[in-house]
KOLPAVEX-824703 format. One line per 8 residues: their letters; for each residue x, y, z of N, C-alpha, C. Coordinates in pm, 1 decimal. Example, Ala and Ser with C-alpha at 12.3 -4.5 7.8 and 13.67 -1.06 7.14 Angstrom:
<sites>
AS> 1319.0/-569.0/780.0/1230.0/-450.0/780.0/1320.0/-330.0/780.0 | 1285.0/-225.0/708.0/1367.0/-106.0/714.0/1290.0/3.0/787.0
</sites>
This chain:
<sites>
MKKIITVL> 81.7/-120.5/6.8/4.7/-6.6/-9.3/90.1/138.4/8.1 | 196.9/119.0/66.7/285.9/235.1/76.7/344.1/268.1/-49.9 | 336.8/175.8/-162.9/402.4/206.3/-291.1/293.6/252.7/-389.7 | 188.5/314.4/-327.7/94.8/348.5/-423.8/133.9/472.2/-495.3 | 230.1/539.8/-475.5/270.3/655.0/-532.9/419.2/675.2/-480.9 | 521.0/760.7/-534.6/653.3/820.8/-468.4/748.1/846.2/-568.4 | 872.4/894.9/-561.4/927.4/1028.1/-625.9/1078.8/1016.6/-692.4 | 1140.9/1057.7/-792.4/1202.9/1158.2/-879.9/1355.5/1154.6/-944.5
LLTLSVCA> 1421.1/1243.1/-1045.8/1549.0/1217.7/-1109.2/1608.0/1339.0/-1161.2 | 1748.4/1341.3/-1151.6/1827.6/1455.8/-1206.7/1939.7/1415.9/-1316.8 | 1941.8/1491.0/-1414.2/2034.5/1453.9/-1531.9/2153.2/1556.2/-1545.8 | 2228.9/1579.5/-1444.2/2358.4/1656.4/-1451.4/2336.5/1805.6/-1501.8 | 2447.5/1882.4/-1486.1/2434.4/2033.3/-1525.6/2403.9/2053.8/-1672.3 | 2433.1/1962.9/-1752.4/2406.1/1968.0/-1893.6/2256.3/1977.4/-1913.6 | 2175.9/1945.3/-1824.8/2035.4/1952.4/-1833.2/1972.4/2064.2/-1767.7 | 2049.6/2168.7/-1741.3/1996.1/2285.2/-1665.5/1884.5/2345.2/-1709.4
FAQNNAKS> 1890.9/2365.1/-1852.4/1764.9/2429.1/-1919.1/1646.9/2342.9/-1907.6 | 1658.7/2220.7/-1923.4/1545.1/2121.9/-1916.3/1499.0/2107.4/-1772.4 | 1588.4/2135.5/-1672.7/1528.9/2128.1/-1536.9/1458.5/2256.9/-1507.4 | 1504.2/2368.2/-1552.7/1426.5/2478.6/-1523.9/1294.5/2476.2/-1597.8 | 1272.3/2420.3/-1707.8/1144.4/2398.0/-1783.2/1055.7/2298.0/-1689.5 | 1116.6/2193.3/-1635.9/1057.5/2098.3/-1555.5/1003.0/2150.2/-1420.8 | 1080.7/2251.9/-1363.4/1035.3/2304.0/-1236.8/924.2/2408.7/-1279.0 | 927.1/2467.0/-1378.9/811.4/2554.4/-1422.1/686.9/2497.7/-1440.6
LLNEVSTK> 690.0/2362.0/-1503.3/581.5/2299.1/-1524.6/515.5/2228.9/-1403.3 | 612.9/2189.8/-1310.1/558.4/2137.3/-1186.1/489.8/2236.9/-1106.6 | 552.1/2359.6/-1106.5/503.6/2470.9/-1038.3/347.5/2515.7/-1079.1 | 322.0/2499.6/-1215.3/199.9/2504.8/-1264.4/100.6/2406.8/-1207.9 | 152.9/2280.1/-1210.2/65.0/2167.1/-1164.2/29.7/2188.7/-991.9 | 133.9/2230.0/-933.2/117.8/2245.5/-800.2/1.7/2369.5/-770.8 | 10.6/2478.4/-831.2/-57.4/2584.7/-816.2/-209.7/2553.4/-857.2 | -210.9/2471.8/-962.5/-366.4/2426.1/-1007.4/-424.9/2338.2/-902.7
VKSYNNIS> -344.3/2243.1/-836.7/-391.1/2161.0/-747.6/-451.0/2214.5/-611.6 | -363.6/2322.1/-590.8/-396.6/2405.2/-455.0/-504.9/2499.0/-466.7 | -559.5/2509.4/-596.3/-681.2/2602.2/-627.5/-801.2/2523.1/-583.3 | -794.5/2405.0/-571.4/-915.1/2337.1/-563.1/-965.4/2295.5/-403.4 | -1091.5/2303.7/-387.1/-1129.3/2278.4/-234.2/-1121.4/2134.9/-203.5 | -1133.7/2045.6/-300.6/-1138.0/1894.6/-285.4/-1105.1/1830.8/-416.6 | -1056.7/1724.4/-420.8/-1028.5/1638.6/-550.8/-1072.8/1506.1/-542.6 | -1133.0/1438.7/-623.1/-1189.3/1312.3/-627.9/-1125.6/1230.8/-760.7
ITFKYVLE> -1049.8/1114.7/-741.1/-979.6/1054.3/-829.5/-1019.0/906.7/-828.4 | -1048.8/845.3/-950.4/-1031.2/709.4/-957.9/-909.5/672.0/-1033.4 | -852.5/563.5/-1017.1/-729.8/522.1/-1076.0/-707.0/374.7/-1090.5 | -607.9/342.2/-1168.6/-569.2/196.9/-1194.7/-430.8/185.5/-1142.9 | -397.7/89.6/-1068.8/-275.1/68.0/-1006.0/-215.6/-77.1/-1051.8 | -93.7/-66.1/-1097.2/-25.5/-192.2/-1151.6/112.4/-202.4/-1069.5 | 148.9/-321.7/-1024.3/278.4/-359.8/-966.2/341.4/-470.7/-1042.5 | 461.6/-450.6/-1089.2/529.6/-545.2/-1165.9/669.7/-557.9/-1125.6
NTAENIKQ> 716.8/-683.3/-1113.3/841.8/-717.3/-1084.6/884.0/-844.7/-1180.6 | 940.7/-813.3/-1296.9/971.0/-928.7/-1388.0/1052.5/-1033.7/-1338.2 | 1151.1/-998.8/-1261.4/1262.9/-1085.3/-1208.9/1185.2/-1195.9/-1119.5 | 1078.1/-1143.8/-1047.4/1000.1/-1222.9/-953.4/877.9/-1282.8/-1018.1 | 858.8/-1247.0/-1140.8/747.2/-1295.5/-1217.0/614.4/-1251.8/-1143.2 | 614.1/-1129.1/-1108.2/494.3/-1082.8/-1038.9/436.0/-957.5/-1117.3 | 297.2/-974.0/-1120.9/221.0/-857.9/-1186.2/86.9/-854.8/-1113.4 | 66.0/-745.3/-1050.3/-73.0/-726.4/-988.0/-145.2/-607.1/-1034.8
QTKGDVVM> -270.1/-614.8/-1063.5/-347.3/-489.0/-1107.9/-465.2/-485.3/-1047.6 | -487.8/-355.7/-993.0/-633.5/-338.0/-914.3/-664.6/-186.3/-944.9 | -800.8/-151.6/-909.3/-838.6/-23.9/-921.1/-874.6/44.9/-783.1 | -886.0/172.5/-775.2/-904.6/222.7/-655.7/-952.1/358.7/-669.9 | -1002.5/434.1/-557.4/-1046.8/568.1/-571.6/-991.9/639.1/-429.5 | -988.9/765.5/-455.3/-949.0/854.0/-332.7/-1025.1/999.4/-340.6 | -1056.6/1053.9/-231.6/-1109.1/1175.0/-217.4/-1007.8/1256.8/-113.8 | -969.0/1359.9/-158.8/-879.4/1452.2/-82.5/-943.3/1589.3/-58.4
EGEKYRLN> -924.0/1634.3/71.3/-953.9/1769.3/103.1/-841.7/1835.4/188.9 | -751.6/1918.9/161.4/-655.5/1941.9/231.5/-562.0/1838.5/267.0 | -541.8/1812.2/397.3/-453.2/1697.3/446.1/-543.9/1570.7/460.0 | -658.3/1586.0/471.1/-760.9/1478.5/481.8/-790.3/1398.4/354.5 | -801.6/1258.6/382.9/-817.9/1179.4/255.3/-899.5/1052.1/291.2 | -976.9/990.3/207.8/-1032.9/857.1/211.2/-1005.0/779.5/80.2 | -914.2/677.0/105.1/-858.9/607.6/-0.4/-929.8/466.2/14.6 | -981.3/407.6/-105.2/-996.8/274.0/-116.6/-936.3/196.0/-210.4
ILGVTRLF> -858.4/81.6/-175.6/-783.7/2.2/-265.6/-748.5/-132.5/-200.3 | -752.5/-233.9/-281.0/-718.4/-365.5/-233.1/-807.0/-410.8/-112.1 | -930.3/-373.2/-110.9/-1026.9/-402.9/-14.6/-1001.9/-342.4/108.1 | -926.5/-240.9/125.9/-891.5/-172.7/248.1/-935.3/-25.6/226.6 | -994.0/39.6/331.3/-1012.5/178.4/319.5/-924.1/252.6/422.4 | -848.5/350.5/373.9/-762.2/424.0/451.9/-814.9/558.7/469.4 | -860.7/586.0/602.0/-917.3/721.4/624.8/-823.8/809.3/728.2 | -800.5/912.9/667.4/-735.3/1017.4/749.5/-790.1/1144.0/780.9
DGKKLYSI> -822.7/1170.1/912.3/-890.7/1274.0/953.1/-827.7/1397.2/977.2 | -696.2/1402.1/954.5/-615.1/1511.5/991.3/-514.3/1491.8/1116.3 | -550.9/1395.1/1193.5/-468.2/1352.4/1309.2/-440.9/1208.2/1300.5 | -534.2/1131.3/1270.2/-532.5/979.3/1288.5/-556.7/912.6/1168.1 | -479.5/797.9/1126.5/-506.8/724.4/1001.6/-561.9/605.5/1049.6 | -678.4/562.6/995.8/-764.9/449.3/1006.5/-759.2/358.3/889.5 | -694.7/251.1/915.4/-700.7/142.4/787.7/-793.6/42.7/822.4 | -900.0/23.5/755.6/-1020.6/-43.2/779.1/-1025.9/-174.0/678.9
SLEDEEVT> -1017.9/-288.6/735.8/-1030.3/-414.0/652.9/-1165.3/-479.2/679.8 | -1249.7/-475.6/579.6/-1365.1/-557.1/608.9/-1356.6/-712.0/613.3 | -1262.9/-749.6/527.1/-1254.5/-907.1/532.8/-1176.2/-952.1/656.1 | -1082.4/-876.8/727.5/-1019.2/-936.8/842.1/-1094.6/-867.8/961.1 | -1203.1/-788.1/932.1/-1275.7/-722.7/1047.6/-1177.5/-656.0/1143.8 | -1097.8/-577.1/1088.3/-989.3/-522.8/1172.6/-969.0/-370.9/1140.2 | -968.9/-271.3/1237.3/-926.7/-144.4/1219.4/-789.1/-109.4/1281.2 | -684.8/-72.7/1210.3/-554.9/-25.8/1260.3/-563.0/127.1/1251.9
VSSEGNNE> -521.3/172.0/1381.8/-514.5/317.4/1394.2/-383.0/367.0/1439.5 | -334.3/473.3/1370.3/-197.7/518.9/1376.0/-203.9/668.3/1358.4 | -78.2/734.5/1388.5/-49.4/870.6/1336.2/-5.5/840.5/1183.0 | -56.4/927.1/1098.6/-5.9/921.3/959.1/128.7/951.7/952.5 | 208.7/878.3/879.8/348.3/913.8/847.5/438.0/793.8/921.5 | 378.1/720.7/1019.2/461.9/611.7/1077.4/534.0/525.2/973.6 | 661.8/528.8/973.3/739.8/444.1/896.8/698.6/463.8/738.8 | 663.2/582.8/703.4/632.9/607.5/566.2/711.2/726.2/512.8
EDSVTPSK> 846.1/741.2/565.3/913.3/863.8/526.1/949.1/850.0/370.8 | 949.6/722.1/322.2/996.9/708.1/174.0/881.5/687.6/95.6 | 754.8/727.9/143.6/634.9/709.7/46.3/557.8/833.1/39.8 | 485.8/820.7/-55.3/386.7/948.8/-76.6/246.0/912.2/-41.3 | 196.8/975.7/45.1/52.5/958.5/95.2/-57.1/1023.1/21.8 | -159.5/983.2/11.3/-266.1/1048.5/-75.9/-279.0/1185.4/-47.7 | -282.0/1250.6/53.3/-283.3/1382.9/68.6/-175.1/1457.3/5.4 | -70.1/1392.4/-22.3/47.2/1459.4/-90.9/74.9/1397.3/-229.7
MLSFYEDG> -16.2/1314.3/-282.9/15.6/1262.5/-412.1/33.2/1358.3/-534.1 | -33.8/1462.5/-503.5/-34.5/1567.4/-628.4/58.1/1686.9/-607.6 | 137.2/1672.6/-491.1/232.9/1779.1/-458.1/364.3/1726.9/-404.8 | 383.9/1588.6/-393.7/495.0/1528.6/-331.3/632.2/1578.1/-374.8 | 632.4/1617.4/-511.1/767.4/1651.5/-582.7/819.4/1802.5/-541.4 | 751.4/1859.6/-449.5/783.2/1992.5/-404.9/912.3/1991.3/-332.5 | 925.8/1887.6/-252.4/1043.0/1888.6/-158.7/1119.3/1738.8/-169.5 | 1247.2/1738.1/-167.3/1330.7/1612.9/-156.4/1356.8/1551.6/-280.7
YTYAMDIE> 1337.1/1616.9/-402.2/1363.6/1554.5/-543.1/1442.9/1647.1/-627.6 | 1514.9/1610.8/-715.1/1566.0/1681.3/-822.9/1496.7/1625.8/-938.3 | 1482.5/1702.1/-1059.0/1408.2/1658.1/-1175.4/1453.3/1716.3/-1298.4 | 1417.7/1652.4/-1416.5/1454.4/1695.2/-1546.9/1337.7/1650.2/-1649.0 | 1316.7/1730.8/-1761.3/1216.5/1695.0/-1854.0/1253.5/1572.6/-1912.4 | 1156.5/1493.9/-1946.8/1169.5/1368.3/-2011.3/1093.3/1366.6/-2137.6 | 1042.6/1250.7/-2193.5/977.4/1245.6/-2314.8/833.6/1310.2/-2324.0 | 780.5/1337.4/-2433.2/640.5/1378.6/-2432.8/575.5/1265.0/-2523.5
QNINGRKI> 461.5/1219.4/-2476.0/385.9/1113.1/-2558.2/255.1/1172.4/-2592.7 | 196.1/1119.7/-2708.4/48.0/1150.7/-2744.2/-33.6/1021.4/-2691.2 | -117.2/1033.0/-2587.3/-196.8/921.4/-2542.6/-347.3/955.7/-2555.6 | -398.2/886.6/-2649.3/-536.1/895.0/-2674.1/-575.7/1055.1/-2721.1 | -495.7/1121.8/-2788.4/-515.9/1249.9/-2820.0/-466.2/1350.4/-2723.6 | -418.5/1300.0/-2603.3/-362.6/1403.7/-2511.6/-211.8/1407.2/-2495.2 | -159.0/1517.7/-2501.7/-17.7/1538.2/-2487.6/25.8/1542.6/-2356.1 | 112.3/1422.4/-2322.6/149.0/1389.4/-2192.4/296.9/1413.6/-2182.8
QYVKLTPI> 341.9/1513.1/-2095.6/480.1/1562.6/-2087.7/535.2/1481.3/-1955.5 | 635.2/1407.0/-1967.8/686.2/1342.8/-1843.0/812.7/1423.2/-1798.8 | 811.5/1419.6/-1653.5/915.4/1472.2/-1573.0/989.5/1359.7/-1499.3 | 1110.4/1358.5/-1514.7/1174.6/1233.2/-1440.1/1243.4/1289.3/-1320.6 | 1220.3/1228.1/-1211.2/1251.8/1276.6/-1064.6/1344.5/1167.2/-997.5 | 1423.1/1193.3/-916.6/1491.0/1109.1/-826.4/1517.3/1158.7/-695.6 | 1506.2/1081.1/-594.8/1517.2/1140.1/-453.1/1645.5/1187.7/-431.7 | 1655.0/1290.2/-341.7/1793.5/1347.0/-307.1/1860.4/1254.6/-203.4
DSNSEIKN> 1779.3/1197.6/-123.7/1843.9/1095.3/-31.1/1871.9/969.0/-93.3 | 2012.2/946.0/-75.9/2062.9/829.9/-151.8/2025.3/690.6/-90.4 | 1970.2/699.1/27.4/1927.8/580.0/80.2/1779.3/547.3/55.6 | 1720.9/628.7/-30.0/1582.6/603.6/-63.4/1574.7/467.6/-134.0 | 1450.6/399.5/-116.1/1441.8/272.6/-183.5/1389.6/275.4/-317.8 | 1365.3/412.3/-361.6/1322.1/450.7/-499.6/1437.5/485.7/-586.3 | 1431.8/422.2/-703.9/1539.0/464.2/-801.5/1500.1/590.8/-869.7 | 1373.4/590.7/-921.2/1335.5/727.9/-990.8/1183.5/722.1/-1023.8
ILLGIDKQ> 1121.8/827.2/-1054.9/986.6/827.1/-1082.6/967.4/905.6/-1214.5 | 867.0/867.9/-1296.4/831.3/949.2/-1402.4/689.2/988.5/-1368.3 | 675.9/1135.5/-1385.3/568.2/1189.9/-1353.1/495.0/1243.7/-1491.5 | 385.0/1178.9/-1527.6/328.8/1219.4/-1654.5/223.0/1348.3/-1633.5 | 226.7/1435.9/-1707.5/151.1/1566.1/-1678.6/65.5/1586.0/-1817.0 | -56.6/1617.5/-1800.3/-132.5/1644.8/-1915.0/-103.3/1798.3/-1939.4 | -48.2/1836.4/-2061.8/8.9/1965.6/-2083.4/-119.0/2066.7/-2103.3 | -236.2/2030.4/-2145.7/-341.3/2113.0/-2161.7/-413.9/2153.5/-2019.3
TKHIYNLI> -444.2/2054.9/-1933.3/-511.9/2061.9/-1803.8/-416.6/2088.6/-1701.3 | -282.0/2052.5/-1713.5/-189.4/2062.9/-1602.3/-228.4/1974.4/-1480.8 | -293.6/1861.2/-1523.4/-327.2/1756.1/-1432.1/-220.8/1651.2/-1427.6 | -201.5/1576.9/-1315.3/-123.1/1451.1/-1328.7/-203.6/1339.3/-1409.2 | -133.2/1289.2/-1499.5/-206.8/1174.4/-1572.1/-163.4/1041.1/-1518.7 | -34.9/1012.4/-1487.7/10.3/893.5/-1431.2/157.1/923.5/-1351.1 | 167.5/815.9/-1267.8/302.5/801.7/-1195.0/371.1/675.1/-1218.9 | 499.8/661.3/-1257.7/539.2/545.0/-1291.2/684.3/539.8/-1185.8
QVGKNGTK> 674.8/453.4/-1090.1/777.5/457.7/-984.5/861.1/332.5/-1004.8 | 985.6/341.5/-1020.0/1079.3/219.0/-1012.1/1156.2/219.1/-884.1 | 1150.6/103.2/-828.0/1233.1/76.4/-698.5/1364.1/20.9/-741.7 | 1453.2/31.7/-635.5/1595.3/-2.2/-656.0/1596.2/-160.8/-658.0 | 1480.5/-225.5/-611.9/1466.9/-370.5/-607.6/1403.3/-426.8/-751.0 | 1400.3/-335.4/-835.0/1345.9/-377.1/-958.1/1192.9/-366.8/-985.4 | 1114.1/-333.6/-865.8/977.4/-329.0/-879.1/929.6/-191.1/-934.2 | 830.4/-216.0/-1042.5/773.5/-96.4/-1096.9/625.8/-80.3/-1062.5
TTLTVNSF> 578.7/39.0/-1002.0/455.7/49.4/-970.1/402.0/169.8/-1071.6 | 277.7/154.8/-1125.7/224.6/255.5/-1205.8/75.5/280.5/-1161.1 | 59.3/424.1/-1129.3/-69.9/468.5/-1112.2/-119.0/558.9/-1227.1 | -234.2/513.5/-1279.0/-285.6/589.5/-1385.5/-427.3/658.6/-1357.7 | -455.9/782.4/-1362.4/-567.3/841.3/-1332.3/-671.4/813.9/-1446.4 | -787.6/752.7/-1398.2/-899.4/732.9/-1493.7/-1003.5/859.6/-1496.6 | -1023.9/911.3/-1373.4/-1110.8/1025.5/-1380.1/-1074.1/1122.0/-1266.1 | -1082.5/1245.9/-1294.7/-1023.6/1354.8/-1200.8/-1132.5/1468.5/-1193.3
KTNEPLSK> -1193.1/1465.1/-1073.6/-1303.8/1562.7/-1034.0/-1258.5/1653.8/-928.0 | -1313.3/1774.4/-929.9/-1278.5/1868.6/-838.3/-1393.3/1952.0/-784.0 | -1373.2/1998.7/-659.4/-1485.3/2075.3/-583.9/-1624.6/2016.3/-584.8 | -1613.7/1877.9/-559.5/-1746.0/1812.3/-553.1/-1814.9/1842.0/-418.0 | -1946.4/1827.7/-407.2/-2013.8/1835.6/-271.2/-1979.3/1715.7/-188.5 | -1930.6/1725.7/-64.4/-1882.7/1608.7/4.4/-1947.4/1599.3/128.0 | -1989.7/1479.6/175.1/-2065.1/1460.9/298.0/-1967.4/1509.8/422.8 | -2020.8/1569.9/527.1/-1946.8/1622.1/645.4/-1883.4/1518.0/710.6
SLFTFDAN> -1929.3/1377.1/694.9/-1874.1/1268.4/782.7/-1773.3/1192.7/681.2 | -1748.6/1245.2/558.8/-1668.1/1157.2/481.4/-1527.4/1136.1/548.0 | -1467.1/1206.0/610.5/-1340.2/1213.4/667.4/-1344.2/1157.2/821.6 | -1458.3/1126.9/874.6/-1472.8/1116.7/1012.9/-1489.8/948.0/1026.0 | -1421.6/900.0/1111.9/-1433.1/744.1/1163.6/-1532.6/729.2/1258.2 | -1625.4/656.0/1229.9/-1750.1/628.7/1324.0/-1727.2/493.8/1387.5 | -1694.5/493.7/1504.4/-1660.1/367.0/1577.9/-1779.7/276.9/1589.8 | -1909.3/330.0/1577.3/-2028.1/263.6/1588.3/-2053.1/157.4/1477.1
KYKDFYIN> -1998.4/189.3/1370.3/-2006.1/106.7/1267.6/-1907.5/-20.4/1261.1 | -1825.5/-17.0/1356.5/-1721.9/-126.4/1363.9/-1720.3/-187.7/1505.1 | -1820.8/-200.2/1570.9/-1835.7/-253.5/1718.2/-1764.5/-396.5/1714.0 | -1790.3/-470.8/1622.4/-1746.2/-613.0/1614.2/-1594.4/-637.0/1554.7 | -1522.7/-517.5/1530.7/-1402.5/-542.7/1470.2/-1307.0/-532.9/1561.4 | -1185.9/-595.1/1550.7/-1064.2/-569.8/1629.2/-1001.9/-439.3/1603.9 | -987.8/-361.7/1702.9/-923.2/-232.4/1687.2/-780.1/-243.6/1737.1 | -683.4/-207.4/1659.9/-531.1/-226.2/1674.5/-482.4/-79.4/1674.6
NLD> -453.3/-40.4/1798.5/-402.6/94.6/1812.8/-259.0/84.0/1802.3 | -187.8/141.1/1723.5/-22.5/138.0/1700.2/30.5/241.4/1795.3 | -31.4/343.2/1822.9/42.6/459.1/1898.7/28.2/430.5/2040.4
</sites>
């Protein structure tokens, strides 16, 4: 779950002009994202490791409002109310409660998935592709921290809307995870309780408090 998204790459001083262009493009994306009250996304998530003959594919959705989010993927709901993170598994009848960020220094949480590149990474322009009539410009990023488990990330940006189209993350262990946005909606009317954990709904569940 921690690998649902994460970050970035630098190509030496010879790419200084491209890097400036990449920074300008990322700034446009960041400004656009921060202008919305909330964002609702459906996505496809693929994990591959050819050496281990592993390929997993699933779909998910996430609603974000500021730091708060509600993420559904792999049969688990991850609910962050701004202070606590609740991971709700209906199959296991278990709720794990923790402070968001525990052991996730090297991952991008949903509340940061559209702005994670602002800190901790270097970047450069990569290829541009025409995907179903949309011009997608890729920015290649790499973590500044040499101990990061991430080798690099390709961030695909729709040049017209300035929205993120996909994320392709390559780990140092050879695992590649790809998140592709299927739908992107903004400023939707949201229920006041969407980001609130209601303990009454899970009276028969095992509550695992990690803090």
